[in-house]
Backbone of each chain as ProteinMPNN parsed JSONL, in Angstrom:
{"seq_chain_A": "MIKSKPFLLENELPWEPLNEGVSRQILGYNVELMMVKVSFEAGAIGALHSHPHSQTSYVASGRFEVEIDGLKRILAAGDGYFIAPDLVHGVKCLEAGVLVDSFSPIREDFLE", "coords_chain_A": {"N_chain_A": [[-17.859, -14.594, 4.611], [-14.593, -13.369, 5.164], [-13.827, -10.029, 5.473], [-12.856, -6.544, 5.329], [-14.437, -3.366, 6.183], [-15.518, -1.046, 3.567], [-14.615, 1.7, 3.686], [-11.946, 3.183, 5.377], [-11.08, 4.838, 7.987], [-8.514, 6.742, 9.423], [-8.837, 7.881, 11.966], [-10.784, 6.327, 13.113], [-9.982, 3.755, 13.441], [-8.384, 1.154, 15.365], [-5.135, 1.333, 16.961], [-2.527, -0.966, 17.335], [-0.195, -1.733, 19.74], [3.073, -2.909, 19.093], [6.274, -4.265, 19.239], [8.764, -2.238, 21.026], [8.256, 1.146, 20.326], [6.892, 0.719, 17.988], [3.865, 0.483, 16.207], [0.703, -0.759, 14.972], [-1.799, -0.434, 12.471], [-4.544, -1.884, 11.135], [-5.658, -1.884, 7.838], [-7.535, -2.183, 4.846], [-8.872, -5.45, 3.909], [-9.308, -8.737, 2.494], [-9.646, -12.289, 2.0], [-7.551, -12.702, 0.208], [-5.862, -10.511, 0.186], [-4.246, -7.985, 2.107], [-3.875, -4.831, 3.683], [-1.766, -2.895, 5.693], [-0.91, -0.455, 8.078], [2.061, 0.691, 9.516], [3.558, 2.229, 12.207], [6.559, 3.833, 13.146], [8.819, 4.816, 15.679], [11.798, 6.864, 15.777], [14.72, 4.926, 15.61], [13.431, 2.578, 16.24], [12.868, -0.931, 15.679], [12.092, -3.305, 13.165], [12.287, -6.494, 13.483], [14.404, -8.956, 11.878], [12.741, -11.343, 9.879], [10.66, -13.89, 8.369], [8.063, -14.916, 6.056], [5.501, -16.841, 4.422], [3.933, -15.29, 2.782], [3.565, -13.04, 0.002], [4.866, -9.728, -0.119], [4.463, -6.217, -0.416], [5.725, -2.962, 0.196], [5.284, 0.461, 1.158], [6.924, 3.49, 1.678], [5.559, 5.795, 3.55], [6.216, 7.953, 5.104], [9.119, 9.322, 6.794], [12.349, 7.684, 7.314], [14.128, 4.799, 6.482], [16.254, 1.997, 7.108], [16.309, -0.706, 5.142], [16.369, -4.191, 5.062], [16.66, -6.908, 2.922], [16.824, -10.229, 2.262], [19.546, -10.241, 2.89], [20.544, -7.964, 1.645], [21.0, -4.459, 2.018], [19.393, -1.257, 2.1], [18.848, 2.251, 2.101], [15.791, 3.81, 2.459], [13.337, 6.294, 1.657], [10.495, 8.572, 2.098], [8.069, 7.943, -0.371], [9.448, 5.974, -1.655], [9.593, 2.348, -2.193], [9.313, -1.223, -1.466], [9.734, -4.709, -2.328], [8.962, -7.954, -1.248], [9.65, -11.157, -1.843], [7.997, -14.353, -1.338], [8.968, -15.944, 1.681], [11.488, -14.746, 1.918], [14.015, -13.458, 4.029], [13.635, -10.564, 5.977], [13.812, -7.169, 7.268], [13.515, -4.056, 9.135], [15.095, -0.95, 10.066], [14.324, 1.914, 11.765], [15.27, 5.082, 10.817], [14.516, 7.753, 10.752], [11.61, 8.908, 12.293], [8.55, 7.479, 11.151], [6.139, 6.137, 8.765], [5.267, 2.994, 7.478], [3.529, 1.385, 4.822], [2.261, -1.643, 4.474], [1.51, -4.269, 2.227], [0.019, -7.456, 1.866], [-0.195, -10.719, 0.382], [-1.322, -14.012, 0.566], [-3.933, -12.866, 2.896], [-2.762, -11.787, 6.144], [-3.535, -13.752, 8.405], [-2.73, -14.153, 10.985], [-2.546, -11.595, 12.036], [-5.086, -10.916, 12.732], [-5.832, -12.33, 14.901]], "CA_chain_A": [[-16.513, -14.309, 4.076], [-13.84, -12.409, 5.948], [-13.345, -8.837, 4.78], [-12.989, -5.289, 6.07], [-15.36, -2.369, 5.65], [-14.907, -0.39, 2.412], [-13.939, 2.955, 3.998], [-11.089, 2.908, 6.524], [-10.617, 6.155, 8.43], [-7.431, 6.658, 10.403], [-9.295, 8.254, 13.314], [-11.796, 5.383, 13.605], [-9.421, 2.405, 13.53], [-7.48, 1.005, 16.504], [-3.7, 1.093, 16.821], [-2.085, -2.062, 18.189], [1.235, -1.63, 20.033], [3.86, -4.13, 18.859], [7.458, -4.069, 20.092], [8.987, -0.859, 21.469], [8.316, 2.191, 19.308], [6.239, 0.242, 16.759], [2.446, 0.154, 16.357], [0.103, -1.223, 13.711], [-3.222, -0.176, 12.214], [-4.971, -2.717, 10.006], [-6.552, -1.221, 6.874], [-8.437, -3.084, 4.145], [-8.474, -6.833, 3.657], [-10.146, -9.928, 2.363], [-8.778, -13.461, 2.179], [-6.376, -12.744, -0.672], [-5.097, -9.26, 0.22], [-4.372, -7.194, 3.345], [-3.03, -3.641, 3.78], [-1.511, -2.6, 7.1], [-0.065, 0.707, 8.324], [2.92, 0.459, 10.681], [4.204, 3.472, 12.621], [7.83, 3.588, 13.833], [9.61, 5.905, 16.24], [13.206, 6.795, 15.372], [15.483, 3.912, 16.327], [12.657, 1.342, 16.405], [13.319, -2.046, 14.841], [11.267, -4.422, 12.721], [13.315, -7.538, 13.505], [14.47, -9.867, 10.732], [11.789, -12.448, 9.949], [10.172, -14.268, 7.036], [6.719, -15.493, 6.031], [5.231, -17.338, 3.068], [3.136, -14.304, 2.05], [4.198, -11.973, -0.768], [4.691, -8.428, 0.548], [4.996, -4.967, -0.949], [5.649, -1.915, 1.214], [5.437, 1.843, 0.706], [7.377, 4.392, 2.732], [4.658, 6.949, 3.531], [6.959, 9.053, 5.715], [10.286, 8.877, 7.542], [13.515, 7.14, 6.621], [14.309, 3.449, 6.998], [17.209, 1.055, 6.531], [15.537, -1.919, 4.857], [17.195, -5.346, 4.701], [15.917, -7.983, 2.252], [17.661, -11.325, 1.779], [20.957, -9.905, 3.083], [20.885, -6.683, 1.015], [20.474, -3.31, 2.756], [19.258, -0.023, 1.351], [18.12, 3.282, 2.841], [14.625, 4.258, 1.694], [12.645, 7.455, 2.233], [9.103, 8.745, 1.674], [7.861, 7.809, -1.807], [10.069, 4.724, -2.114], [8.898, 1.134, -1.805], [10.091, -2.45, -1.625], [8.971, -5.937, -2.589], [9.545, -9.116, -0.582], [9.129, -12.43, -2.351], [7.686, -15.269, -0.243], [10.004, -16.636, 2.461], [12.759, -14.021, 2.042], [14.236, -12.835, 5.341], [13.648, -9.108, 5.842], [13.577, -6.386, 8.475], [13.778, -2.628, 8.962], [15.508, -0.124, 11.195], [13.812, 3.255, 11.495], [16.297, 6.12, 11.0], [13.735, 8.941, 11.127], [10.243, 8.438, 12.581], [7.715, 7.465, 9.958], [5.077, 5.146, 8.571], [5.294, 2.068, 6.346], [2.249, 0.773, 4.457], [2.579, -2.986, 3.986], [0.435, -5.103, 1.674], [0.337, -8.885, 1.861], [-1.084, -11.683, -0.244], [-2.705, -13.784, 1.016], [-4.131, -12.165, 4.161], [-2.028, -12.189, 7.356], [-4.567, -14.136, 9.383], [-2.155, -14.009, 12.332], [-2.762, -10.22, 12.513], [-6.481, -10.752, 13.171], [-6.104, -13.197, 16.067]], "C_chain_A": [[-15.847, -13.19, 4.866], [-13.439, -11.227, 5.058], [-13.604, -7.598, 5.626], [-14.144, -4.473, 5.516], [-14.716, -1.71, 4.429], [-14.11, 0.872, 2.773], [-13.229, 2.835, 5.345], [-10.46, 4.207, 6.989], [-9.613, 6.032, 9.57], [-7.941, 6.908, 11.827], [-10.297, 7.28, 13.912], [-11.224, 3.998, 13.875], [-8.436, 2.307, 14.694], [-6.02, 0.877, 16.08], [-3.313, 0.001, 17.813], [-0.592, -1.9, 18.47], [1.921, -2.967, 19.754], [5.091, -4.032, 19.764], [7.722, -2.576, 20.285], [9.089, 0.117, 20.286], [7.635, 1.828, 18.004], [4.765, -0.039, 17.051], [1.81, -0.027, 14.982], [-1.368, -0.86, 13.652], [-3.613, -0.97, 10.974], [-5.946, -1.929, 9.137], [-7.355, -2.311, 6.157], [-7.933, -4.51, 3.978], [-9.655, -7.691, 3.236], [-9.187, -11.111, 2.391], [-7.518, -13.421, 1.33], [-5.468, -11.534, -0.55], [-5.312, -8.565, 1.553], [-3.386, -6.032, 3.31], [-2.968, -3.198, 5.243], [-0.59, -1.395, 7.197], [0.765, 0.437, 9.581], [3.694, 1.737, 10.975], [5.448, 3.158, 13.453], [8.354, 4.89, 14.435], [11.049, 5.752, 15.757], [13.935, 5.779, 16.239], [14.739, 2.599, 16.502], [13.053, 0.326, 15.33], [12.145, -2.934, 14.439], [12.23, -5.585, 12.522], [13.259, -8.418, 12.25], [13.508, -11.032, 10.937], [11.428, -12.836, 8.518], [8.777, -14.858, 7.181], [6.434, -15.924, 4.588], [4.412, -16.375, 2.211], [4.046, -13.444, 1.17], [3.905, -10.654, -0.059], [5.219, -7.297, -0.328], [4.78, -3.893, 0.098], [5.916, -0.563, 0.585], [5.885, 2.679, 1.893], [6.532, 5.666, 2.645], [5.34, 8.173, 4.13], [8.165, 8.47, 6.448], [11.398, 8.335, 6.657], [13.89, 5.825, 7.289], [15.5, 2.759, 6.327], [16.466, -0.267, 6.388], [16.499, -3.026, 4.444], [16.304, -6.428, 4.118], [16.92, -9.011, 1.748], [19.147, -10.937, 1.818], [21.397, -8.596, 2.454], [20.239, -5.538, 1.798], [20.416, -2.085, 1.87], [18.495, 0.985, 2.209], [17.019, 3.848, 1.952], [13.915, 5.391, 2.435], [11.246, 7.566, 1.641], [9.0, 8.73, 0.149], [8.482, 6.548, -2.38], [9.234, 3.517, -1.67], [9.827, -0.056, -1.861], [9.159, -3.642, -1.758], [9.703, -7.117, -1.957], [8.878, -10.377, -1.106], [8.893, -13.374, -1.168], [8.949, -15.892, 0.37], [11.356, -15.922, 2.515], [12.842, -13.364, 3.419], [14.373, -11.324, 5.152], [13.401, -8.43, 7.184], [13.868, -4.933, 8.186], [14.322, -2.038, 10.256], [15.06, 1.294, 10.854], [14.881, 4.297, 11.823], [15.657, 7.454, 11.374], [12.287, 8.489, 11.233], [9.368, 8.504, 11.335], [6.767, 6.291, 9.928], [5.369, 4.305, 7.33], [3.881, 1.552, 6.095], [2.574, -0.549, 3.773], [1.338, -3.629, 3.384], [0.925, -6.538, 1.568], [-0.67, -9.651, 1.022], [-0.537, -13.071, 0.035], [-2.746, -12.988, 2.323], [-3.186, -12.686, 5.249], [-3.068, -12.518, 8.425], [-4.059, -13.994, 10.811], [-2.365, -12.601, 12.9], [-4.17, -10.021, 13.079], [-6.796, -11.552, 14.43], [-6.158, -12.384, 17.367]], "O_chain_A": [[-16.48, -12.186, 5.192], [-12.795, -11.405, 4.024], [-14.454, -7.599, 6.516], [-14.753, -4.838, 4.511], [-13.5, -1.795, 4.26], [-13.033, 1.091, 2.218], [-13.836, 2.433, 6.337], [-9.435, 4.635, 6.458], [-9.836, 5.314, 10.545], [-7.528, 6.234, 12.77], [-10.631, 7.387, 15.092], [-11.896, 3.155, 14.469], [-7.726, 3.27, 14.982], [-5.71, 0.383, 14.996], [-3.713, 0.032, 18.977], [0.209, -1.925, 17.535], [1.415, -4.025, 20.13], [4.95, -3.739, 20.951], [6.982, -1.743, 19.763], [9.897, -0.067, 19.376], [7.778, 2.544, 17.013], [4.445, -0.718, 18.027], [2.305, 0.477, 13.974], [-2.092, -0.961, 14.643], [-3.073, -0.747, 9.89], [-6.93, -1.378, 9.629], [-7.807, -3.262, 6.794], [-6.728, -4.753, 3.913], [-10.811, -7.422, 3.563], [-8.026, -10.951, 2.768], [-6.516, -14.039, 1.688], [-4.387, -11.53, -1.138], [-6.426, -8.552, 2.077], [-2.219, -6.204, 2.959], [-3.986, -3.137, 5.932], [0.406, -1.318, 6.477], [0.225, 0.0, 10.598], [4.395, 2.264, 10.111], [5.402, 2.321, 14.354], [8.335, 5.936, 13.786], [11.473, 4.662, 15.376], [13.784, 5.775, 17.461], [15.349, 1.597, 16.877], [13.503, 0.678, 14.24], [11.304, -3.276, 15.27], [12.916, -5.655, 11.502], [12.201, -8.594, 11.646], [13.456, -11.632, 12.01], [11.849, -12.176, 7.568], [8.36, -15.248, 8.272], [7.057, -15.425, 3.651], [4.22, -16.628, 1.021], [5.179, -13.153, 1.553], [2.837, -10.478, 0.527], [6.296, -7.409, -0.912], [3.774, -3.903, 0.808], [6.666, -0.444, -0.384], [5.309, 2.596, 2.978], [6.757, 6.51, 1.778], [5.075, 9.301, 3.715], [8.224, 7.265, 6.694], [11.394, 8.5, 5.437], [13.961, 5.744, 8.515], [15.723, 2.918, 5.127], [16.048, -0.87, 7.376], [17.346, -2.823, 3.574], [15.313, -6.825, 4.732], [17.765, -8.703, 0.908], [19.906, -11.258, 0.904], [22.517, -8.149, 2.7], [19.077, -5.629, 2.194], [21.267, -1.887, 1.003], [17.595, 0.607, 2.959], [17.277, 4.307, 0.839], [13.895, 5.438, 3.665], [10.855, 6.765, 0.793], [9.753, 9.42, -0.537], [8.099, 6.097, -3.46], [8.299, 3.648, -0.881], [10.987, 0.069, -2.253], [7.991, -3.605, -1.372], [10.916, -7.261, -2.113], [7.701, -10.632, -0.849], [9.513, -13.219, -0.116], [9.865, -16.305, -0.34], [12.293, -16.453, 3.111], [11.869, -12.789, 3.908], [15.119, -10.859, 4.291], [12.857, -9.03, 8.111], [14.401, -4.598, 7.129], [14.067, -2.526, 11.358], [15.378, 1.812, 9.783], [15.343, 4.387, 12.961], [16.184, 8.193, 12.205], [11.792, 7.771, 10.364], [9.436, 9.461, 10.564], [6.606, 5.557, 10.904], [5.679, 4.839, 6.265], [3.125, 1.311, 7.036], [3.088, -0.581, 2.655], [0.249, -3.549, 3.952], [2.08, -6.799, 1.231], [-1.845, -9.289, 0.954], [0.64, -13.306, -0.238], [-1.72, -12.499, 2.794], [-2.849, -13.87, 5.276], [-3.431, -11.67, 9.241], [-4.834, -13.748, 11.736], [-2.364, -12.427, 14.119], [-4.416, -9.068, 13.819], [-7.902, -11.464, 14.964], [-6.376, -12.947, 18.439]]}, "seq_chain_B": "MIKSKPFLLENELPWEPLNEGVSRQILGYNVELMMVKVSFEAGAIGALHSHPHSQTSYVASGRFEVEIDGLKRILAAGDGYFIAPDLVHGVKCLEAGVLVDSFSPIREDFLE", "coords_chain_B": {"N_chain_B": [[9.905, -16.41, -13.595], [7.615, -13.806, -13.02], [8.474, -10.849, -11.499], [9.16, -7.905, -9.484], [12.076, -5.822, -8.836], [13.736, -5.897, -5.571], [14.165, -3.403, -4.188], [12.699, -0.251, -4.532], [12.993, 2.657, -5.838], [11.751, 5.935, -5.768], [12.889, 7.909, -7.41], [14.064, 6.483, -9.42], [12.249, 5.103, -10.887], [9.927, 4.851, -13.634], [7.328, 7.231, -14.481], [4.052, 6.864, -15.632], [1.954, 8.536, -17.762], [-1.547, 8.799, -17.387], [-4.965, 9.302, -17.768], [-6.053, 12.812, -17.965], [-4.171, 14.743, -15.733], [-3.471, 12.639, -14.138], [-1.109, 10.226, -13.14], [0.979, 7.265, -13.101], [3.024, 5.143, -11.125], [4.638, 2.16, -11.049], [5.196, 0.014, -8.379], [6.318, -2.534, -6.213], [5.923, -6.018, -7.213], [4.661, -9.37, -7.722], [3.321, -12.407, -9.136], [1.057, -12.67, -7.53], [0.529, -10.305, -6.204], [0.472, -6.745, -6.362], [1.754, -3.457, -6.082], [1.008, -0.058, -6.55], [1.653, 3.319, -7.263], [-0.285, 6.213, -7.528], [-0.575, 9.372, -8.86], [-2.4, 12.366, -8.478], [-3.646, 15.378, -9.854], [-5.35, 18.27, -8.533], [-8.826, 18.055, -8.981], [-8.659, 16.05, -10.85], [-9.791, 12.912, -12.215], [-10.499, 9.552, -11.358], [-12.044, 7.446, -13.206], [-15.22, 5.756, -12.804], [-15.093, 2.247, -12.526], [-14.558, -1.328, -12.773], [-13.016, -4.413, -11.647], [-11.813, -7.808, -11.544], [-9.932, -8.162, -9.561], [-8.973, -8.069, -6.1], [-8.657, -5.096, -4.168], [-6.772, -2.828, -2.199], [-6.368, 0.455, -0.915], [-4.324, 3.279, -0.086], [-4.362, 6.507, 1.216], [-1.883, 8.549, 0.59], [-1.31, 11.215, 0.434], [-3.039, 14.382, 0.044], [-6.573, 14.881, -0.813], [-9.529, 13.111, -1.321], [-12.59, 12.311, -2.993], [-14.098, 9.333, -2.652], [-15.706, 6.743, -4.335], [-17.461, 3.778, -3.822], [-19.182, 1.07, -4.894], [-21.528, 2.581, -5.092], [-21.546, 4.093, -2.759], [-20.329, 7.085, -1.26], [-17.457, 8.765, 0.068], [-15.411, 11.125, 1.765], [-11.963, 11.1, 1.837], [-8.782, 11.451, 3.468], [-5.202, 12.07, 3.871], [-3.641, 9.287, 5.344], [-5.915, 7.795, 5.641], [-7.739, 4.92, 4.285], [-8.99, 2.522, 1.841], [-11.025, -0.316, 0.879], [-11.647, -2.519, -1.771], [-13.753, -4.892, -2.786], [-13.664, -7.738, -5.045], [-14.843, -6.966, -8.304], [-16.522, -4.829, -7.569], [-17.915, -1.695, -8.4], [-16.031, 1.26, -8.659], [-14.495, 4.496, -8.032], [-12.607, 7.608, -8.1], [-12.503, 11.089, -7.139], [-10.325, 13.714, -7.252], [-9.873, 16.013, -4.731], [-8.012, 17.633, -3.441], [-4.714, 17.958, -4.556], [-2.793, 14.957, -4.686], [-1.581, 11.676, -3.621], [-2.36, 8.312, -4.221], [-1.884, 5.018, -2.977], [-2.157, 2.038, -4.361], [-2.952, -1.376, -3.861], [-3.101, -4.578, -5.348], [-4.56, -7.83, -5.75], [-4.995, -10.69, -7.69], [-1.884, -9.831, -9.447], [-2.011, -6.858, -11.521], [-1.929, -7.533, -14.551], [-2.471, -6.175, -16.862], [-1.364, -3.675, -16.44], [1.279, -3.965, -17.045], [1.59, -4.227, -19.718]], "CA_chain_B": [[8.768, -15.888, -12.812], [7.472, -12.365, -13.097], [8.49, -10.09, -10.234], [9.929, -6.661, -9.513], [13.263, -5.752, -7.988], [13.336, -5.726, -4.171], [14.168, -2.011, -3.731], [11.959, 0.494, -5.549], [13.236, 4.061, -5.498], [10.885, 6.856, -6.503], [13.634, 8.664, -8.425], [14.606, 5.58, -10.439], [11.165, 4.399, -11.573], [9.2, 5.71, -14.571], [5.926, 7.608, -14.297], [3.276, 6.674, -16.858], [0.769, 9.391, -17.767], [-2.816, 8.134, -17.692], [-5.814, 10.395, -18.245], [-5.579, 14.155, -17.615], [-3.899, 15.031, -14.327], [-3.256, 11.384, -13.409], [0.017, 9.421, -13.613], [1.139, 6.024, -12.335], [4.36, 4.569, -10.96], [4.494, 0.792, -10.558], [6.154, -0.374, -7.338], [6.62, -3.967, -6.168], [4.927, -6.999, -7.648], [4.859, -10.693, -8.312], [2.057, -12.798, -9.76], [-0.126, -12.613, -6.65], [0.408, -9.022, -5.498], [1.094, -5.602, -7.04], [1.544, -2.153, -5.453], [1.104, 0.976, -7.569], [1.449, 4.677, -6.776], [-0.997, 7.003, -8.53], [-0.546, 10.784, -8.508], [-3.552, 13.099, -9.017], [-3.788, 16.816, -9.687], [-6.674, 18.643, -8.033], [-9.866, 17.988, -10.0], [-8.511, 14.873, -11.717], [-10.806, 11.871, -11.994], [-10.325, 8.134, -11.642], [-13.422, 7.144, -13.618], [-15.834, 4.538, -12.27], [-14.727, 1.036, -13.259], [-14.469, -2.493, -11.879], [-12.084, -5.457, -12.078], [-11.977, -8.986, -10.669], [-8.891, -8.162, -8.539], [-9.161, -7.385, -4.825], [-7.836, -3.873, -4.104], [-6.77, -1.936, -1.04], [-5.695, 1.704, -1.27], [-3.899, 4.147, 1.018], [-4.221, 7.904, 0.82], [-0.571, 9.003, 1.077], [-1.394, 12.674, 0.561], [-4.174, 14.955, -0.68], [-7.941, 14.652, -0.34], [-10.237, 12.448, -2.418], [-13.927, 11.744, -2.836], [-13.99, 7.946, -3.118], [-16.999, 6.065, -4.491], [-17.371, 2.319, -3.887], [-20.479, 0.386, -4.926], [-22.599, 3.547, -4.91], [-21.347, 4.884, -1.536], [-19.256, 8.069, -1.387], [-16.884, 9.249, 1.321], [-14.213, 11.938, 1.544], [-10.833, 10.527, 2.571], [-7.577, 12.285, 3.465], [-3.947, 11.363, 4.146], [-3.71, 8.374, 6.478], [-7.084, 6.929, 5.478], [-7.612, 3.9, 3.254], [-10.247, 1.876, 1.46], [-10.937, -1.698, 0.388], [-12.596, -2.781, -2.849], [-13.934, -6.315, -3.062], [-13.659, -8.006, -6.481], [-15.971, -6.623, -9.18], [-17.299, -3.664, -7.141], [-17.653, -0.479, -9.181], [-15.402, 2.275, -7.805], [-13.79, 5.58, -8.702], [-12.221, 8.697, -7.201], [-12.352, 12.451, -7.628], [-9.303, 14.343, -6.418], [-10.304, 17.327, -4.239], [-6.742, 18.35, -3.26], [-3.68, 17.144, -5.21], [-2.236, 13.972, -3.777], [-1.106, 10.376, -4.085], [-2.946, 7.07, -3.709], [-1.074, 3.811, -3.133], [-3.106, 0.942, -4.58], [-2.448, -2.745, -3.945], [-4.024, -5.489, -6.016], [-4.285, -9.254, -5.801], [-3.621, -10.913, -8.146], [-1.23, -8.771, -10.198], [-2.692, -6.235, -12.663], [-1.059, -7.794, -15.713], [-2.754, -5.145, -17.854], [-0.502, -2.529, -16.186], [2.65, -4.245, -17.516], [1.594, -4.422, -21.168]], "C_chain_B": [[8.774, -14.365, -12.82], [7.537, -11.76, -11.689], [9.375, -8.868, -10.374], [11.248, -6.837, -8.775], [12.827, -5.595, -6.531], [13.233, -4.26, -3.744], [13.66, -1.103, -4.847], [12.04, 1.972, -5.213], [12.439, 4.992, -6.404], [11.635, 7.534, -7.652], [14.173, 7.806, -9.559], [13.51, 4.948, -11.295], [10.394, 5.35, -12.486], [7.792, 6.051, -14.083], [5.225, 7.472, -15.645], [2.061, 7.598, -16.814], [-0.468, 8.571, -18.118], [-3.75, 9.207, -18.243], [-5.374, 11.725, -17.623], [-5.386, 14.336, -16.11], [-3.632, 13.802, -13.49], [-2.04, 10.667, -13.991], [0.323, 8.318, -12.607], [2.601, 5.604, -12.283], [4.194, 3.182, -10.34], [5.595, 0.496, -9.548], [6.281, -1.905, -7.367], [5.516, -4.866, -6.685], [5.531, -8.365, -7.871], [3.477, -11.128, -8.809], [0.842, -12.628, -8.852], [-0.376, -11.257, -6.02], [1.086, -7.93, -6.312], [0.734, -4.315, -6.294], [1.876, -1.063, -6.468], [0.831, 2.33, -6.927], [0.756, 5.475, -7.876], [-1.08, 8.448, -8.042], [-1.679, 11.519, -9.222], [-3.355, 14.598, -8.816], [-5.196, 17.114, -9.165], [-7.679, 18.649, -9.183], [-9.782, 16.773, -10.894], [-9.447, 13.753, -11.251], [-10.216, 10.485, -12.253], [-11.718, 7.609, -11.935], [-13.921, 5.84, -12.999], [-15.489, 3.347, -13.165], [-14.771, -0.128, -12.269], [-13.485, -3.485, -12.473], [-12.212, -6.626, -11.106], [-10.938, -9.059, -9.551], [-9.426, -7.562, -7.232], [-8.231, -6.181, -4.799], [-7.926, -3.252, -2.716], [-5.961, -0.711, -1.422], [-5.413, 2.514, -0.021], [-3.783, 5.562, 0.487], [-2.92, 8.433, 1.426], [-0.565, 10.514, 1.264], [-2.62, 13.147, -0.216], [-5.506, 14.596, -0.051], [-8.769, 14.181, -1.525], [-11.676, 12.141, -2.03], [-13.884, 10.362, -3.476], [-15.386, 7.353, -3.194], [-16.773, 4.569, -4.658], [-18.784, 1.763, -3.845], [-21.614, 1.352, -4.567], [-22.497, 4.404, -3.657], [-20.171, 5.831, -1.715], [-18.771, 8.503, -0.016], [-15.655, 10.085, 0.984], [-13.104, 11.425, 2.455], [-9.607, 11.421, 2.412], [-6.366, 11.445, 3.855], [-4.061, 10.54, 5.429], [-4.904, 7.438, 6.416], [-6.821, 5.883, 4.386], [-8.981, 3.409, 2.825], [-9.97, 0.515, 0.861], [-12.027, -1.921, -0.643], [-12.647, -4.279, -3.128], [-14.001, -6.529, -4.576], [-14.976, -7.594, -7.147], [-16.856, -5.47, -8.685], [-16.9, -2.446, -7.981], [-17.129, 0.611, -8.244], [-14.721, 3.337, -8.648], [-13.437, 6.646, -7.689], [-12.278, 10.027, -7.94], [-11.377, 13.129, -6.683], [-9.745, 15.758, -6.039], [-9.095, 18.228, -3.965], [-5.65, 17.429, -3.764], [-3.043, 16.168, -4.223], [-1.906, 12.662, -4.459], [-1.89, 9.261, -3.412], [-1.963, 5.932, -3.936], [-2.037, 2.639, -3.173], [-2.374, -0.397, -4.546], [-3.535, -3.641, -4.513], [-3.583, -6.935, -5.808], [-5.344, -9.903, -6.666], [-3.069, -9.682, -8.875], [-2.152, -8.182, -11.272], [-1.792, -6.399, -13.888], [-1.257, -6.738, -16.799], [-1.866, -3.915, -17.656], [0.915, -2.717, -16.756], [2.732, -4.333, -19.046], [2.152, -3.188, -21.892]], "O_chain_B": [[9.815, -13.73, -12.648], [6.754, -12.117, -10.81], [10.228, -8.797, -11.259], [11.498, -7.877, -8.165], [11.689, -5.207, -6.266], [12.31, -3.902, -3.013], [14.139, -1.179, -5.978], [11.26, 2.481, -4.408], [12.447, 4.861, -7.628], [11.084, 7.712, -8.739], [14.682, 8.331, -10.549], [13.804, 4.327, -12.317], [10.224, 6.524, -12.156], [7.154, 5.272, -13.374], [5.743, 7.912, -16.671], [1.221, 7.465, -15.924], [-0.439, 7.749, -19.033], [-3.341, 9.962, -19.125], [-4.424, 11.757, -16.841], [-6.304, 14.116, -15.32], [-3.571, 13.89, -12.264], [-1.943, 10.513, -15.208], [-0.021, 8.414, -11.429], [3.322, 5.699, -13.276], [3.669, 3.05, -9.234], [6.777, 0.7, -9.825], [6.344, -2.497, -8.444], [4.334, -4.533, -6.61], [6.717, -8.514, -8.163], [2.563, -10.307, -8.893], [-0.276, -12.461, -9.337], [-1.399, -11.069, -5.36], [2.15, -8.154, -6.89], [-0.42, -4.1, -5.922], [2.894, -1.131, -7.157], [-0.105, 2.475, -6.141], [1.17, 5.418, -9.034], [-1.588, 8.718, -6.953], [-1.897, 11.325, -10.418], [-2.948, 15.038, -7.741], [-6.114, 16.312, -9.334], [-7.396, 19.198, -10.248], [-10.727, 16.481, -11.627], [-9.83, 13.665, -10.084], [-9.521, 10.273, -13.246], [-12.492, 7.354, -11.013], [-13.135, 4.938, -12.708], [-15.58, 3.425, -14.39], [-14.996, 0.07, -11.075], [-13.156, -3.412, -13.657], [-12.668, -6.452, -9.976], [-11.038, -9.922, -8.679], [-10.246, -6.644, -7.265], [-7.132, -6.237, -5.351], [-9.004, -3.159, -2.131], [-4.984, -0.813, -2.164], [-6.149, 2.454, 0.964], [-3.183, 5.794, -0.563], [-2.857, 8.73, 2.619], [0.11, 11.031, 2.155], [-3.171, 12.408, -1.032], [-5.576, 14.087, 1.067], [-8.719, 14.775, -2.603], [-11.957, 11.761, -0.893], [-13.663, 10.229, -4.68], [-16.16, 7.444, -2.241], [-16.002, 4.137, -5.514], [-19.504, 1.965, -2.867], [-22.539, 0.995, -3.837], [-23.272, 5.346, -3.494], [-19.135, 5.444, -2.255], [-19.547, 8.599, 0.935], [-14.94, 9.787, 0.026], [-13.271, 11.327, 3.671], [-9.412, 12.06, 1.378], [-6.492, 10.253, 4.134], [-4.517, 11.033, 6.461], [-4.907, 6.395, 7.07], [-5.825, 5.95, 3.666], [-10.004, 3.824, 3.37], [-8.866, 0.219, 0.404], [-13.185, -1.561, -0.427], [-11.691, -4.857, -3.646], [-14.355, -5.609, -5.314], [-16.063, -7.84, -6.625], [-17.857, -5.163, -9.332], [-15.721, -2.202, -8.234], [-17.697, 0.857, -7.181], [-14.407, 3.118, -9.818], [-13.903, 6.607, -6.55], [-12.13, 10.1, -9.16], [-11.57, 13.125, -5.467], [-9.963, 16.601, -6.91], [-9.14, 19.431, -4.222], [-5.647, 16.241, -3.442], [-2.788, 16.513, -3.069], [-1.942, 12.541, -5.683], [-2.067, 9.258, -2.193], [-1.287, 5.883, -4.964], [-2.653, 2.286, -2.167], [-1.301, -0.537, -5.134], [-4.718, -3.49, -4.208], [-2.392, -7.226, -5.704], [-6.528, -9.689, -6.405], [-3.708, -8.63, -8.911], [-2.967, -8.893, -11.86], [-0.998, -5.517, -14.215], [-0.338, -6.439, -17.561], [-1.633, -3.177, -18.613], [1.654, -1.748, -16.927], [3.818, -4.495, -19.602], [2.23, -3.175, -23.12]]}, "name": "protein", "num_of_chains": 2, "seq": "MIKSKPFLLENELPWEPLNEGVSRQILGYNVELMMVKVSFEAGAIGALHSHPHSQTSYVASGRFEVEIDGLKRILAAGDGYFIAPDLVHGVKCLEAGVLVDSFSPIREDFLEMIKSKPFLLENELPWEPLNEGVSRQILGYNVELMMVKVSFEAGAIGALHSHPHSQTSYVASGRFEVEIDGLKRILAAGDGYFIAPDLVHGVKCLEAGVLVDSFSPIREDFLE"}
């Protein structure tokens, strides 16, 4: 069965560069749940996209303009958002920071 | 269908007191996924327990001794952990902070 280790230390896990100014660190997962940390530099973009997975996200630090299904809102550390399956969403980073995304089921594409 | 609003602002959502020094703020959810913020004062305890839900957690701030299935580790901001279904787990808060827990499926007991 596919699953992560129980303890996930920031200094022991790899960072994967994505598009410019964006990198990802995979935290815990099994087949039904996956948590992922995504770091953004100021001005970096998470382009509009959609997926059949449910997603919840937590703003751990920084400030982001978040767009979900055509609605935009500025969110800061301590805020969160929820994306129902197949809704188009994206972010623009206003101040450098970290988002913590959780998905159900697992994003198998992230492990390839 | 049960689900949260898309945008979840810390200042607009209620905090629910749990046991001493621990309070909870529910963030995004639908039937298959739920994200919850839990705030701990130093010395506060998340007692050992288990549930059939998969869980991943992110240490947003503070320092915690985390026990999973008999193994203990000290985790700090930026670290995370994964709890497979039915594993006994708990935390002891060493320095005041916040955990962000995600569950699959939803913790319906949290909405009652």
